[in-house]
Backbone as CSV, one residue per row, in Angstrom:
resi,resn,N_x,N_y,N_z,CA_x,CA_y,CA_z,C_x,C_y,C_z
1,UNK,83.800,116.397,87.811,84.244,115.681,86.293,84.912,116.760,85.060
2,UNK,85.740,115.824,84.162,86.589,117.166,83.149,85.465,117.626,82.207
3,UNK,86.264,118.345,81.627,85.040,119.295,80.151,86.001,118.412,79.399
4,UNK,84.967,118.060,78.062,85.209,117.889,76.988,86.453,118.283,76.609
5,UNK,87.265,119.049,76.740,88.553,119.087,76.039,89.072,118.334,77.163
6,UNK,89.272,118.585,78.672,90.458,117.992,79.340,90.260,116.192,79.382
7,UNK,88.945,115.886,79.078,89.014,114.845,78.392,89.832,114.111,76.869
8,UNK,89.610,114.648,76.231,90.161,114.627,75.196,91.785,114.586,75.615
9,UNK,92.465,115.600,76.650,93.491,115.447,76.615,94.308,114.819,77.240
10,UNK,93.468,114.112,78.257,93.559,113.338,79.601,93.864,111.967,78.581
11,UNK,92.848,111.206,77.619,92.626,110.514,76.957,94.166,110.312,76.204
12,UNK,94.759,111.413,75.471,95.631,111.491,74.850,96.937,111.116,75.933
13,UNK,96.966,111.672,77.144,97.868,112.008,77.740,98.360,110.279,78.405
14,UNK,97.030,109.521,78.248,96.971,108.468,78.669,97.424,107.408,78.056
15,UNK,96.824,107.512,77.149,97.569,106.628,75.837,99.115,106.620,75.736
16,UNK,99.579,108.018,75.786,101.096,108.113,75.650,101.493,107.213,76.784
17,UNK,100.931,107.349,78.136,101.453,106.701,79.276,101.666,105.029,79.057
18,UNK,100.389,104.741,78.924,100.039,103.683,78.004,101.455,102.452,77.653
19,UNK,101.250,103.340,76.794,102.430,103.476,75.561,103.737,103.018,76.045
20,UNK,103.793,104.120,76.612,105.548,104.339,77.239,105.163,102.845,78.501
21,UNK,104.546,102.346,78.835,104.514,101.089,80.195,105.386,100.024,80.072
22,UNK,105.071,99.551,78.591,105.843,98.632,77.808,107.547,99.157,77.815
23,UNK,108.227,100.182,77.421,109.176,100.226,77.648,109.957,100.233,78.587
24,UNK,108.721,101.325,79.917,109.398,100.903,81.252,109.938,99.991,81.913
25,UNK,108.640,98.838,81.804,108.767,97.489,81.740,109.832,97.042,81.297
26,UNK,110.589,97.056,80.348,111.608,96.366,79.735,112.987,96.330,80.595
27,UNK,112.743,97.757,81.083,114.152,98.519,81.602,114.027,97.919,83.088
28,UNK,112.896,98.246,83.350,112.545,97.911,85.062,111.373,97.352,85.428
29,UNK,112.028,95.713,84.536,110.686,94.636,84.906,110.308,94.373,86.614
30,UNK,111.289,94.241,87.103,111.305,93.338,88.538,110.622,94.958,89.446
31,UNK,110.656,96.220,89.184,109.670,97.096,89.754,108.840,97.536,89.404
32,UNK,108.163,97.068,88.358,106.981,97.516,87.380,106.091,96.173,88.287
33,UNK,106.046,95.218,88.856,105.451,94.147,89.555,105.369,94.498,91.082
34,UNK,106.079,95.335,91.455,106.218,95.845,92.942,105.144,97.122,93.129
35,UNK,105.718,97.716,91.946,105.129,99.178,91.946,103.758,99.622,91.487
36,UNK,103.521,98.525,90.483,102.309,98.592,89.602,101.916,100.657,89.554
37,UNK,100.587,100.621,89.676,100.211,101.949,89.372,101.146,103.165,89.187
38,UNK,102.048,102.749,90.745,102.790,103.869,90.989,104.062,104.340,89.903
39,UNK,104.541,103.244,89.434,105.638,103.166,88.557,105.143,103.890,87.227
40,UNK,103.660,103.520,87.074,102.667,104.290,86.017,103.055,105.496,85.699
41,UNK,102.726,106.431,86.830,102.240,107.676,87.024,103.570,108.385,87.184
42,UNK,104.709,107.993,86.810,105.938,108.199,86.862,106.519,108.186,85.857
43,UNK,106.376,107.251,85.120,107.206,107.207,84.170,107.336,108.220,82.770
44,UNK,108.333,108.492,82.351,108.613,109.536,81.321,107.301,109.925,80.340
45,UNK,106.458,110.532,80.151,105.160,110.741,78.835,106.253,110.950,77.964
46,UNK,105.802,110.823,76.527,106.142,111.257,74.894,104.751,112.620,75.319
47,UNK,104.416,112.923,75.810,103.448,114.090,75.539,105.062,115.269,74.850
48,UNK,104.720,116.190,74.568,105.536,117.406,73.775,105.990,117.782,75.438
49,UNK,107.224,118.437,75.383,107.664,119.371,76.212,106.246,120.627,76.846
50,UNK,105.782,121.003,78.238,105.222,122.315,78.412,105.134,123.483,78.684
51,UNK,105.938,124.235,78.287,106.541,125.603,78.764,105.802,126.068,79.706
52,UNK,106.446,126.402,80.739,106.366,126.354,82.211,107.008,127.642,83.014
53,UNK,106.496,128.362,83.745,107.309,129.317,84.494,107.599,128.681,85.852
54,UNK,106.383,128.086,85.868,106.843,127.151,87.592,107.555,126.703,87.916
55,UNK,108.307,126.519,89.041,109.314,126.423,89.749,109.380,124.706,89.791
56,UNK,110.126,123.900,89.369,110.022,122.719,90.028,109.601,122.300,91.713
57,UNK,108.999,121.120,91.908,108.740,121.119,93.305,110.038,120.675,94.131
58,UNK,109.863,121.328,95.318,110.606,121.052,96.056,110.475,119.227,96.786
59,UNK,112.372,118.862,96.220,112.335,117.498,96.535,111.762,116.888,98.019
60,UNK,112.685,117.903,99.018,112.302,117.582,99.964,113.938,116.553,100.440
61,UNK,114.102,116.196,101.831,115.240,115.804,101.773,114.798,114.735,103.043
62,UNK,115.623,113.707,103.437,115.619,112.687,104.504,116.701,112.446,105.497
63,UNK,116.611,112.746,106.352,116.971,112.604,107.727,116.852,112.049,108.933
64,UNK,117.634,110.805,109.434,117.285,110.107,111.109,115.913,109.197,110.179
65,UNK,115.760,108.723,108.949,114.988,107.934,109.114,113.042,108.783,108.609
66,UNK,113.512,109.732,108.547,112.381,110.738,108.447,112.466,111.438,106.909
67,UNK,111.973,111.209,106.023,111.561,112.634,104.782,110.941,113.099,105.216
68,UNK,111.001,114.940,104.783,110.250,115.885,104.724,110.661,116.831,104.037
69,UNK,109.701,117.377,103.613,109.001,118.382,102.509,108.322,119.450,103.280
70,UNK,109.308,120.511,103.357,108.715,121.388,104.318,107.603,122.162,103.072
71,UNK,107.954,122.426,101.816,107.045,123.387,101.137,105.903,122.851,100.943
72,UNK,105.210,121.534,101.008,104.282,120.919,100.777,103.570,120.441,102.238
73,UNK,104.429,120.315,103.288,103.849,120.365,104.716,103.834,119.206,105.573
74,UNK,104.527,118.543,105.032,104.513,117.235,105.303,106.122,116.205,105.555
75,UNK,105.579,115.285,106.286,106.427,114.591,106.647,106.437,112.856,106.474
76,UNK,106.933,111.911,106.258,106.813,110.509,105.998,108.079,109.452,106.953
77,UNK,107.610,109.239,107.867,108.957,107.862,108.763,109.251,106.914,107.953
78,UNK,110.096,106.740,107.819,110.574,105.243,106.755,110.619,104.106,108.133
79,UNK,109.801,103.186,107.637,110.710,102.314,108.568,111.818,101.522,108.009
80,UNK,112.583,101.101,109.561,113.651,100.557,109.836,114.538,99.700,109.070
81,UNK,115.298,99.752,107.866,115.660,98.671,107.077,114.862,98.485,105.597
82,UNK,114.160,100.002,105.661,113.423,99.828,103.829,114.703,100.599,103.446
83,UNK,114.491,99.846,101.637,115.223,100.966,100.950,114.455,101.786,99.803
84,UNK,115.849,102.449,99.689,115.232,103.928,98.931,115.891,104.011,97.940
85,UNK,114.943,103.972,96.959,115.330,103.998,95.400,114.501,105.359,94.676
86,UNK,114.256,106.279,95.410,113.810,107.625,95.200,114.919,108.372,93.619
87,UNK,116.274,108.474,93.865,117.246,108.934,92.843,117.072,107.545,91.690
88,UNK,117.072,106.417,91.910,116.990,106.013,90.648,115.539,105.721,89.838
89,UNK,114.609,106.590,90.280,113.146,105.914,89.650,112.941,107.626,89.001
90,UNK,113.528,108.543,88.906,113.511,109.870,88.479,113.379,109.197,86.980
91,UNK,112.615,110.324,86.653,112.654,110.238,84.634,113.993,110.779,84.271
92,UNK,114.384,110.052,83.107,115.607,110.308,82.644,115.819,111.459,82.032
93,UNK,116.825,112.269,82.329,117.414,113.139,81.745,117.434,113.741,80.500
94,UNK,116.464,115.071,79.916,116.150,115.163,78.483,114.600,114.351,78.039
95,UNK,113.779,113.737,79.026,113.019,113.654,78.691,111.756,114.368,79.007
96,UNK,110.607,114.523,78.615,109.678,115.942,78.042,108.630,115.179,80.038
97,UNK,108.839,114.265,80.453,108.319,113.855,81.433,107.564,114.992,82.459
98,UNK,106.594,115.011,82.487,106.164,116.152,83.562,105.960,115.929,85.197
99,UNK,106.526,115.138,85.364,106.364,114.139,86.788,108.011,114.218,88.012
100,UNK,107.973,113.964,88.915,108.929,114.142,89.851,108.721,113.313,91.135
101,UNK,109.558,112.179,90.775,109.789,111.503,92.153,110.077,111.999,93.032
102,UNK,109.451,112.161,94.776,109.947,112.301,95.371,110.724,112.019,96.982
103,UNK,109.677,110.658,96.969,110.272,109.640,97.753,109.683,107.975,97.110
104,UNK,110.735,107.504,97.283,110.223,105.914,96.612,111.351,104.816,97.553
105,UNK,110.525,104.022,98.224,110.804,103.404,99.450,110.311,101.937,99.245
106,UNK,111.126,100.993,99.434,110.758,99.191,99.368,111.125,98.592,100.532
107,UNK,109.663,97.653,101.072,110.627,96.683,101.998,111.600,95.916,101.992
108,UNK,111.976,95.487,100.694,113.279,95.026,99.914,113.997,95.811,98.769
109,UNK,114.529,95.444,98.604,115.829,95.568,97.375,114.513,95.052,96.429
110,UNK,114.136,96.136,95.410,113.132,95.860,93.898,113.964,95.154,93.515
111,UNK,115.223,95.343,93.311,116.136,94.169,91.562,116.158,92.879,92.479
112,UNK,115.707,92.782,93.637,116.349,91.244,94.049,114.171,90.342,93.913
113,UNK,113.956,89.408,93.169,112.894,88.443,92.690,113.021,87.781,94.286
114,UNK,110.951,87.936,94.336,110.626,87.755,95.337,109.141,86.915,95.407
115,UNK,108.923,85.522,96.241,107.885,85.722,96.030,106.727,86.608,96.371
116,UNK,107.076,87.195,97.186,106.075,87.948,98.006,106.056,89.283,97.409
117,UNK,104.636,90.085,98.250,104.699,91.200,97.716,105.804,92.289,98.601
118,UNK,105.973,92.770,97.697,107.332,93.492,98.485,106.444,94.890,98.308
119,UNK,106.399,95.187,99.818,105.757,96.730,100.184,106.283,97.665,99.739
120,UNK,105.680,99.141,99.045,106.423,100.076,98.606,105.594,101.504,99.421
121,UNK,106.714,102.550,99.058,105.539,104.056,99.236,106.107,104.675,98.372
122,UNK,105.347,105.245,97.266,106.079,106.309,96.405,105.020,107.717,96.655
123,UNK,105.787,108.457,96.303,105.241,109.617,96.535,105.435,110.904,95.928
124,UNK,104.827,111.159,94.449,105.393,111.821,93.722,104.835,113.452,93.326
125,UNK,105.068,114.124,92.578,104.442,115.811,91.987,104.173,115.412,90.146
126,UNK,102.993,115.682,89.778,103.353,115.511,88.378,102.714,117.123,88.025
127,UNK,103.107,117.721,87.306,102.543,118.603,86.603,101.032,118.491,86.094
128,UNK,99.899,119.794,86.601,98.834,119.877,85.571,98.781,120.058,84.212
129,UNK,100.044,120.918,83.613,100.146,121.578,82.441,99.618,120.341,81.278
130,UNK,99.459,119.080,81.229,99.002,117.967,80.492,97.500,117.699,80.754
131,UNK,97.434,118.389,81.960,95.777,117.948,82.152,95.007,119.210,82.407
132,UNK,94.919,120.206,81.139,93.819,121.113,81.625,92.276,121.296,82.156
133,UNK,92.148,119.660,82.105,90.874,119.222,82.517,90.519,119.445,84.494
134,UNK,91.624,119.240,84.912,91.723,119.034,86.194,91.649,120.186,87.157
135,UNK,91.067,120.391,87.727,90.019,121.690,88.208,90.804,121.081,90.191
136,UNK,90.567,119.807,90.326,90.066,119.016,91.882,91.021,117.964,91.590
137,UNK,91.504,117.550,92.818,92.297,116.427,93.294,91.468,115.098,92.598
138,UNK,89.892,115.065,92.769,88.714,114.239,92.159,89.176,113.814,90.795
139,UNK,89.192,115.162,90.186,89.305,115.283,88.948,90.614,114.084,88.294
140,UNK,91.597,114.692,89.148,92.760,113.544,88.529,92.652,112.186,88.569
141,UNK,91.723,111.655,89.074,91.388,110.404,89.438,91.222,109.648,88.076
142,UNK,90.735,110.478,87.133,90.311,110.333,85.742,90.915,109.596,85.325
143,UNK,92.132,110.390,84.756,93.450,109.370,84.231,93.963,108.594,85.133
144,UNK,93.844,108.611,86.631,94.516,107.684,87.240,94.434,106.352,87.574
145,UNK,92.861,106.311,87.254,92.110,105.174,87.673,92.128,104.522,85.905
146,UNK,92.068,105.069,85.302,92.288,104.677,83.786,93.275,103.556,83.684
147,UNK,94.703,104.482,84.878,96.083,104.113,84.040,95.913,102.774,84.864
148,UNK,95.525,103.023,86.157,95.664,101.632,87.110,94.711,100.351,86.710
149,UNK,93.761,100.262,86.431,93.099,99.409,85.886,93.936,98.446,84.262
150,UNK,94.187,99.492,83.509,94.911,99.365,82.704,95.586,98.116,82.745
151,UNK,96.714,98.216,84.136,97.433,97.525,84.674,96.692,96.056,85.133
152,UNK,95.797,95.890,84.990,95.133,94.968,85.799,94.758,95.072,86.987
153,UNK,94.013,96.223,87.986,93.704,96.874,89.025,92.575,96.064,89.397
154,UNK,91.841,96.469,90.080,90.360,96.404,90.051,90.050,97.441,91.494
155,UNK,89.044,98.290,90.947,88.620,99.059,91.952,87.891,98.670,92.999
156,UNK,88.490,98.869,94.528,87.670,98.585,95.696,86.865,99.325,95.844
157,UNK,87.451,100.694,95.741,86.399,102.015,96.205,86.677,102.598,95.444
158,UNK,85.772,103.556,94.821,85.715,105.026,94.109,86.427,105.899,94.863
159,UNK,86.866,107.196,93.971,87.346,108.369,95.100,86.424,108.452,95.826
160,UNK,87.026,108.987,96.629,86.218,109.609,97.995,87.451,110.362,99.305
161,UNK,86.516,111.869,99.934,87.298,112.283,100.936,87.864,111.348,101.847
162,UNK,88.623,112.091,102.291,89.781,111.470,103.305,90.336,112.797,103.689
163,UNK,91.098,112.176,105.384,91.510,113.058,105.924,92.740,112.446,106.266
164,UNK,93.844,113.296,106.424,95.118,112.860,107.402,95.644,113.621,108.153
165,UNK,95.561,113.606,109.433,95.235,114.696,110.395,94.930,115.446,110.220
166,UNK,94.970,116.569,109.786,94.075,117.570,109.642,93.946,117.825,107.991
167,UNK,94.559,117.423,107.563,94.959,117.935,105.447,93.342,116.679,105.268
168,UNK,92.911,117.443,104.156,92.151,116.907,103.423,92.452,116.197,101.773
169,UNK,92.404,115.296,101.555,92.393,114.762,99.911,91.519,114.144,99.632
170,UNK,91.828,113.495,98.575,91.365,112.680,98.212,91.824,111.261,98.031
171,UNK,91.333,110.130,98.145,91.532,109.031,97.923,90.964,107.741,97.365
172,UNK,91.588,106.989,96.693,91.153,105.522,95.917,91.788,104.105,96.094
173,UNK,90.949,103.393,96.166,91.765,101.947,96.999,91.318,100.949,95.922
174,UNK,92.502,100.174,95.185,92.360,98.669,93.953,93.282,97.730,94.777
175,UNK,92.699,96.641,93.987,93.394,95.386,94.218,93.840,94.884,93.181
176,UNK,95.262,93.669,93.335,95.262,92.672,91.982,95.947,91.453,92.447
177,UNK,95.105,90.509,91.922,95.594,89.065,91.799,96.705,88.768,91.585
178,UNK,97.787,88.578,92.177,99.163,87.571,92.090,99.224,86.415,92.281
179,UNK,98.797,85.190,91.494,98.409,84.250,91.685,98.064,84.052,92.764
180,UNK,98.621,83.344,94.008,97.989,83.004,95.335,98.271,84.274,96.476
181,UNK,98.692,85.487,95.770,98.459,86.277,96.355,98.041,88.157,95.786
182,UNK,97.812,88.785,97.035,97.112,89.629,96.378,97.318,91.444,96.489
183,UNK,97.656,92.121,95.705,98.482,93.456,95.926,97.354,94.422,96.322
184,UNK,97.303,95.390,97.413,96.288,96.219,97.583,96.982,97.129,97.240
185,UNK,96.798,98.254,97.072,97.335,99.588,96.622,96.059,100.862,96.994
186,UNK,96.582,101.904,97.925,95.325,103.074,98.192,96.896,104.605,97.590
187,UNK,95.716,105.329,96.761,96.905,106.416,96.480,95.432,107.610,97.079
188,UNK,96.184,108.365,97.626,95.742,110.013,97.411,96.482,110.938,97.139
189,UNK,95.435,111.884,96.648,95.828,113.141,96.064,95.478,114.124,96.642
190,UNK,96.492,115.166,96.131,95.899,116.356,96.895,96.497,117.489,95.676
191,UNK,95.671,118.450,95.262,96.631,119.457,94.578,97.430,120.766,94.834
192,UNK,98.431,120.970,94.711,99.410,122.243,95.652,100.075,123.028,94.088
193,UNK,99.625,124.197,94.060,100.356,125.185,93.099,100.714,124.555,91.555
194,UNK,99.943,123.653,91.546,99.803,123.808,89.624,100.392,122.376,89.287
195,UNK,100.168,121.388,90.191,101.200,120.450,90.645,100.008,119.129,91.131
196,UNK,99.542,117.639,90.332,98.964,117.014,91.521,99.938,115.875,92.540
197,UNK,99.908,116.206,93.950,100.682,115.161,94.312,99.747,113.927,94.843
198,UNK,100.701,112.979,94.765,100.051,111.603,95.036,100.755,110.665,95.689
199,UNK,100.534,110.199,96.851,100.772,109.291,97.781,100.138,108.038,97.967
200,UNK,101.173,106.874,97.358,101.025,105.803,96.673,101.726,104.714,97.635
201,UNK,100.257,103.834,98.630,101.367,102.589,99.476,100.591,101.589,98.348
202,UNK,101.228,100.910,98.604,101.320,99.263,98.315,101.698,98.350,99.807
203,UNK,101.221,96.930,99.824,101.007,96.009,100.647,100.457,94.979,100.019
204,UNK,100.345,93.907,101.045,100.048,92.560,101.078,99.049,92.274,101.489
205,UNK,98.781,93.083,102.733,96.807,93.223,102.745,96.535,94.945,102.825
206,UNK,95.294,95.193,103.576,94.606,96.490,103.068,95.030,97.010,104.786
207,UNK,95.116,96.358,105.688,96.011,96.617,106.800,96.910,97.265,106.836
208,UNK,98.068,96.386,105.694,99.490,96.825,105.941,99.241,98.365,105.073
209,UNK,98.416,98.391,104.227,98.261,99.701,103.611,98.315,100.438,104.451
210,UNK,97.097,100.391,105.507,96.819,101.677,106.539,97.656,101.909,107.576
211,UNK,98.791,100.736,107.821,100.185,101.301,108.615,101.238,102.037,108.097
212,UNK,100.748,101.335,106.982,101.887,102.361,105.771,101.556,104.167,105.957
213,UNK,100.241,103.716,105.300,99.644,105.189,105.392,99.648,105.999,106.926
214,UNK,99.779,105.371,107.821,99.831,105.845,109.599,100.940,106.959,109.448
215,UNK,102.048,106.479,108.720,103.384,107.332,109.150,103.684,108.661,107.702
216,UNK,102.550,108.353,107.628,102.290,110.472,106.076,101.757,110.936,107.828
217,UNK,102.711,112.167,107.931,101.988,113.526,108.972,102.099,114.625,108.237
218,UNK,100.637,115.367,108.449,101.086,116.532,107.870,101.053,117.875,108.887
219,UNK,102.291,118.892,108.423,102.140,119.799,109.520,101.353,120.278,109.866
220,UNK,101.022,120.369,111.409,99.714,121.525,112.037,100.183,123.079,111.766
221,UNK,99.177,124.042,111.211,99.348,125.011,110.641,99.513,125.890,111.890
222,UNK,100.245,126.998,112.015,100.735,127.720,113.032,99.812,128.353,113.647
223,UNK,99.549,128.347,114.770,98.532,129.234,115.831,98.882,130.578,115.742
224,UNK,98.136,131.727,114.743,98.053,132.784,115.100,97.811,133.842,116.677
225,UNK,98.563,133.956,117.164,98.098,134.330,118.355,97.974,135.968,118.187
226,UNK,96.685,136.214,119.214,96.217,138.207,118.863,96.612,138.277,119.577
227,UNK,97.057,139.948,119.356,97.509,140.914,120.417,96.903,141.253,121.181
228,UNK,96.883,141.640,122.442,96.001,142.005,123.792,96.095,143.470,123.124
229,UNK,94.489,144.409,123.341,94.844,145.231,122.698,94.689,146.091,124.419
């Protein structure tokens, strides 16, 4: 759980995030419906810039429809035909945002309106500097869940331990009714070098969300061979 100081800080951060959502919604109204909470987590925050000596999180790269991030030790296989909007979803230059979009992909171009759920995957890194009370990935879900539910989502599963391959993360599941359709979202979080790294999957069913998650792979740790004596 967050300390009392951490709760105050995260509450302040959340107020800024929710307030900025309205501005971001006007600028990217088509993306807002599709990305839902994923976009909320990545919008520029109005918090004062936090001085930090940390290097920016390695952005990774895409080659042959596979996103690779060696520094974080994972890959994501992109479904053929999906569109990449990573660059367009970066915080604006000069903003005080502590977030960084590592990968933002959609089943269909998000600028094209449609009646069905536009499935999406967003991987982001958020500096923990504005959240001094966050010590574990589970702690990060306190402000995250507040931001998600503020967008009309309901909690399906409270944060729980989840494993992807050999990697341990924390996961929570959400859903939102959109007319006759239901949007499902699962977010997994890990902490790495002063950052919260989130993996958000959005689909028209829970099965689709699981299928999208199955494209995420964490690199196996190298085997250390003992030298014969």
